[in-house]
N, C-alpha and C positions, 0 to 999 in steps of 0.2 A: 535654407531648407524650405521646400514648399509645405504648406500647411495641410496635414492629413485630415480627413473627415473623422476618423476614429484612431485613438491611440490605445494599444493593448500593452499593459505593463506585465512583462514576463515572456518566456518563450518555451514553456513546457506544453504538455498535452492540452490542458485547459485553455491556455493562451492561444495555441495554434487553432483550436476548434473555434474560438471566438473570432480570430482573425479571418479564418476561411469562411465562416458564416457571414461575416460582415462584407467580405470581398465578393462573396456570391451574390449579395444584394446590390452590388454595383458601386460601393463606396470605396474610397482610398483608405489604406490602413498602414500605420506605422507601429512596429513592435519594438519596445525598448527592453532590453535584457541586461540585467546588472552583471552577469557573469561574462568572462571573455568567451570568444567563440570556441576555444578548445574545451571549455566546460559547459557547453550549451545544453539546454534541455531541462534544466531544473531537476526536480526529483524524478521526473518521468524517465530520464536516461538511466537511472539507477534501478528501475523496476525490472521484473521479469517480463513485463508487457502483457499480463493477463487481464482480460475484460470479463466481468460478470454481466450477463444479460439474460433476459427471458427468451426462451425458445421452445418450440413445440416438438422438435424431433430432428431427424437426420436431414430433412429437406432444408431447414433453416441453416444447418451447418454447411451443407453443400453450396447454398447460395452465397455464403461468405467465404468459402474455400473452393472455388471452382476448379482448382488444379489438383484437388485431392483424388488420387487414383481410386477407381471403382473397386479394385481388389482390396484396398485398404478399408474402404467403407464396409465391404462385405464381412470383414472380420472384427468390426468395431461396434460396440453398443454405446452410442452417444447418450442414450436416455433422453430425458427432457428436463426442462427447468421452467415450469409455467410461472406466470406472474404471481400466482397465489403463494408459491414456495419462496419466491424472492421476497415478497412482503413478509412472510413468516420469519425468514432468516433475519431481515432487517429489524423487525420489531422484537424478536426473541433476543438477539444479540445486544441490542441497545437497551434492553430492559424496558421496552415500550416507550422510550423517550424520544425516538427519532421524530422529527417534525413531520406530521402526516402529509402535509402538502408538498414539502420537498421530496419526501419518500415516494409519493404517488407519481410525481413527474419523473423521478429517477427510474422507477420500475417500468412505468407505462411507455416511456420513450427510449428505453435501453435498446430494444431490438431495432427500432427505426434509426437510432443514432449509429448503431453498428453498420447498418445498411448504407447510411449516408457516408460514413468513413470509408467503407469499401468502395463506394461510388467515386470518392475523391482520389482513390488510389492507394489507400492503406490496405496491406495484405495481411491476412490472418491464417493461422494454422492451428490444428488441434494440439493440446498440451499432452502429448503421449508420455513423455518421460516423467512428468510430475503429477499428472492428474488421472492416469489410467494404469491399471494393472492387467497383466495378461493372465487369464484363467482359462485353462484347457484350450489354448490357441486363439482365444478371443479377448480383445481389449475391452475393458469395462471402465467407463468414466464414472467419477464419484464426486460428491461435494458441490455440484452445481456450477463448476468452473471448468470450461471446456476449451476456449480459444485464447490465443495470445497473438500479438503482432509478430510478424516475421522479424527475426533478429532481436526479439525481446525489446526492452526499453530503448537501447541505442538504435535499433532498427526503426522503431516507431518515431523517435525524434528525427532521425535522418530523413525518413519518408515525409514527415510533416514539413521539414525545412525545405526539401526539394519541391514539394507541392506548393508551399506558400510562395517561394521565389518565382516559380513558374506562373503563379497567379498575379504577380506584380506587387506582392506585399514587401514593404521595406522593413528589413530587420537590422537593428543597430545593437551591437554587442558592446560590453563594457560601459553601458549607459545606465547609471543608477538614478532612478526617479526619486526625487527628494520630497516633493509635495505636489498636490494638484493645484491648479489655478482655480480659486474659489472666491466668489464675491459675497459669501454669506448665504447664498441661495443655490447657485448653479455652478457645476464644475465645467470648465471650458478649456481644458488643456492641462499640461503638467510643466513642472520645472525639473530639470534633470542635469546630472553631471556626466560629462563625456570628454575624454582626452584632456582632463584638467580644467575644463571650462564649464561654467554654468550656463545652460541654455533654457529658454522658455519656448514652448511650442503650443500654440492654440489648437483646439480641435472641437468638434461638435459634441463628442462624448469620449469618455475614458472607461476602459474595462480593466479592472484590477484582477490579475491572475498570477500573483507573485509568490504563492506558496504560504506555508504556515510559519511558525516561529521556532521550529525545532532546532535550528542552528544558533539560537540566541540563549546562551547558558543563564544569563540573568533573568530573562523572561521564563525559561523553563523552571528555574528555582522559585520564582515569584508565583507562578500559576500552577505548575504541576506539583511542586512541593519540595521540601528539603531532600537533598540527595540526587536530584535530577541533573545537577551539573556534572555528575559522574557518568551519565549515560553517554554512549557513543551515538553519533548521528549517522544513519545509514546512507543518507543522500547528500545533497548539495550543501556546501558551506555558505551559500548565499541566501538561504531561506531563513532570514532573521526577523521576519515579521514586518518588514517595511510597508508592505501594502496595507496591512491591518492598522499599523500605527498612523499612517497618513490619513486614512479614512476616519479613524476615531478622533483625530485632532480637528476634523471639521464637523464633528457631531454625529458620526455614524453610530448605530447601535451595535453593541457587542452581543454575541449570541452563542449558545452551544456549550459544550463540555470543556470549559477552559482548563480544568484540572485533569483532562484526559488526553490520551494520544495513542497512536498505533505504535506499539513497542513490542519487539520480538527478541527471541534468543539469538545472539550475535556473537561471533567469535570474541573471546575475552581479550585477545591481543590485537584486535582490529584497530586501525588508526582512528583518530578523533572524528574525521569526516569520511564520507564514502570515497572509495578509490575506484575510478572509472576502469582501471585495468582489471579489477576483480569483480566489479559490479555488485550484484546481490549475492555473490558466492560466500560472503562471511555469514549469511544466515544459516541456521541449523534447525530445519523443520521436520526432521524424521523422528522426533521424540515419541510419537504415539507407539512406535515399535519397540521402545526400550523404557528406561526409567531415568528420572532426573533426581540427583541428590545435591544437598547443599553442603556447607562447610562442616556441619555436624555429622555428615554421612547419611542423613535422613531424607526420605522423599517428602515433598512438600506440596505436591500438586497431583491431580488426577490426569496423567498423561493421555489417557484414553477417554476423556470426557466427551469428546466429539471428534469429527474429522478435523484435521489440523487447520483447514480453511476457516474454521469457526473458533479456534482457540489461540492460534499463534500470535495474533495482534494484541492480546492481553497478557500473555505469559512473560513478555519482556519486563513488564512492571512487577510481576510476581518475583522474577529472578532478582531484580534490583533490590527488592525488599528483603532478600535473604541476607544472612550474616556475610559481610564483606561484599555483597552484591554480585555473587556468581553462583554457578551450578555446573555440575558435570552431567552430561548425557551418556548413559551407559548402554551398550548393546552387546549381544553375543553373536556367534556365527550363524544362528538360525535365521536372523533377520538382516545380516550384513548386505545381502543382495537387494534389499528394499531401500537402503539409504540413498538419498538424493545425491545428485552429482556434486553439490556443494561440500559434501564430506570428503571429496577426493582432490580438492584443490591443494596447491602447495602451501598456501598461507593458512595453516590450520593449527590449532592448539590441541594436540592429541596425545593420548596414552594408550598403549597396547600391551597385553600380557596373556600368558597361557593359563593363569589361575587367577581367581578373584583375590587371593591373598597377595599375589604379586602386583595385581592392578591396584589394590588398596594403597600400596606404598608409592605409587606413581601419580596419584591424584593430588596434585599440589593444593594445599590449603584445607584438605579434608581429613577429619578424624578417622583414623584407620579402623579402630575397633567399632566405632559407630557405624561405619559403612558396612563392615562384614556382618554385624548384627542385623542391619537393615536388609541386606541381601538374603540372609538366611530366613528372616521373617517373611519377606516378599515371596521368595521361591516356595516356601511352604504354604502360602495362601492362594496360589494360582489354581484356578479350575481348569485342569488339563483335559477334562472330558468334553468341553465345548470346543468345536473346531475353530481354528484360527482362520479369519478371512479378512484381508486388508481392504476389500472393496465395499464392505458394509460395516455398520456398527454391530459387531458379531456377538456381543454379550459375553465374551470370554474374559472373565473378571477375577479379581481377588476377593476374599472375604475375611473379615475379622481384623483388618488393619486400621490404624488411625486415619490413613488416607488410602482408600481403596482405588484400584484401577478398574474402570467399568467396561472397557473394551480392549481387545488386542493384547491381553496379558499373557506373556510367555515367561517361563522361567529363564533367568539369566544363568545359564548352566553349561552351554556348549562353547568351548574355546575355539579360536582365540577371542578374547574380550577386547572391545574398543571403547574408549571414552573420549568425549570432546568437551572442552571447557568453554562455557558461554557466559556472557554478561548481557546487558540490556542494550539493544539497538533501537533508537527512536526513529521512526519513519516519518510521521507527520503528526502535528497537533490537531485536536478536534475543535478547539474554540476559535471563533473568528467573527466575521461580520454577519449581520442579518440582511437577507435579501428578500425581495418579493418573489415567491415561487413562480409567479406567472410571467415575470419579465426579467428576472435577475438584477433588477434595480437595487442599489444599496439603500437601505432604509435608515433614517435618522433615529435619534433616541425617542422621538415622538411617534415612531413607526410610520412616518411619511417618507415618500421617495426623495432622494437627493437628486435633483435633475442633472442629467449628464454623467452619472456615475453608476457603473455596473460591476459585478464581481462574479467570479467562478473559481472552482477548484478548491484546494486545501484551505484557502483563507476564508471560506464560507463556513459558518458554524451552523449547528442544528441538526445535521444529518446523522452524524456518528456520535454515540455516547458509549463510553466504557469499552466497547469492542467493535468489531468490524468484520463483515464477510469478505474473505479474500477476493481480490480482483475488482472490488467496488470502487476503489479510488480513481482508476483511469476512466471507468464508466461515468462516475460523478463528474470528473473534469470535462469529459466529452459532451455529456448531456447539457450541463449548465454553461459550459463554454459556448456551445452552439447557440443556446438560448440567449446568452448575453450578447453575442455578436449580432444575432438577428434583431434583438431589441434595440441595441445601440444604433444599428444602421437605419432603423425605422424613424429615428428622430432627425436624421440628416436631411 
């Protein structure tokens, strides 16, 4: 094997952005991916492919979607998402704990990075089916999330892979990196296992982009807390924290919300890890239009606290904390047309009935009398005078309940009734390594850079705490992956 200038550990969105940026600078790149090629792409392949970025209006959308028909543009209100709102969302949702320097780079480089990806050949399209509602013949986007990669996560990974190969980047699958070559000061390559053999490859720099530790039940229970071994993993079974571990073992600084993670409502009977044939279809994100009840039959969360983009990543934890770790999402015919496509997949845990009494008997694990009492109380508390509008926080609320719903409250009254059983699906963990926001160099426990070592993506800590604005993960990987690749290439 010829010695590459740069080694990138991983082959998801962040890793590809690092590899492409380094290759753009004229250096040779080797990517080492633990998963076999049939499961390539890390967590990125399991996403819907949405990117959150700052934009000023329709011209920015047109620039990234040049194939968008003018007739479609004419009936669409894309709105805007200025940097100020992006900052507000990041600080509000993380309870003002997001690292300000990391956050600044994320926000201020988000649009430029999208343009860079587009220039590399990544195609984008508006998220009409999930992020826009049609009102009086006009589509209105909401929640600051507008574009996704063509083909979702699988399409993004396939595009990245083709672009990387065309650029001359060497990708090795089934190659598990064991540890970096480290002389106590500088990282100068890696040792990895491939085809049953241990190999050592020197390099001028190494970029770690191997994901979080969500697929490691021992680490989940150690850091997130008791009960987290019961959570399902939404994505790759290979994200067990290898990149974090090997960096910590040579003195890297841990950083961020180690007891936190991106966790959502996920079909209760989904498999232990993500299923590429289903993708993100096990998620159930239309809860703002209905109610969620636990085993006692009681509501336990404000389903309408905010747009789902700003609540879904923390409600998985809340569901896991309920008795027996599950909930049922309940809807009636008034909102059935608003349910996302994921509610129509074949692999779904569902109950349906023509009366609430009949439905109560079909909600496995739920106290029947408690559920009926809760529905009666909820229905009697809804403010029906305020118009329902799913495109804005409409203020249509309940009053007088122990847990009020503050927006999009409709009575659960029009049959047929549908309910979907959900548990907790963990997407990625928030704790990880500390990097220099100016270069993506990994810092040691004295906060000095470790020469030759860079990091990007899920295994970087400090950006997300407690919660997460939807679509920021891929943007995070792209911004800091690109930065890590450029910085690593600069030392060659």
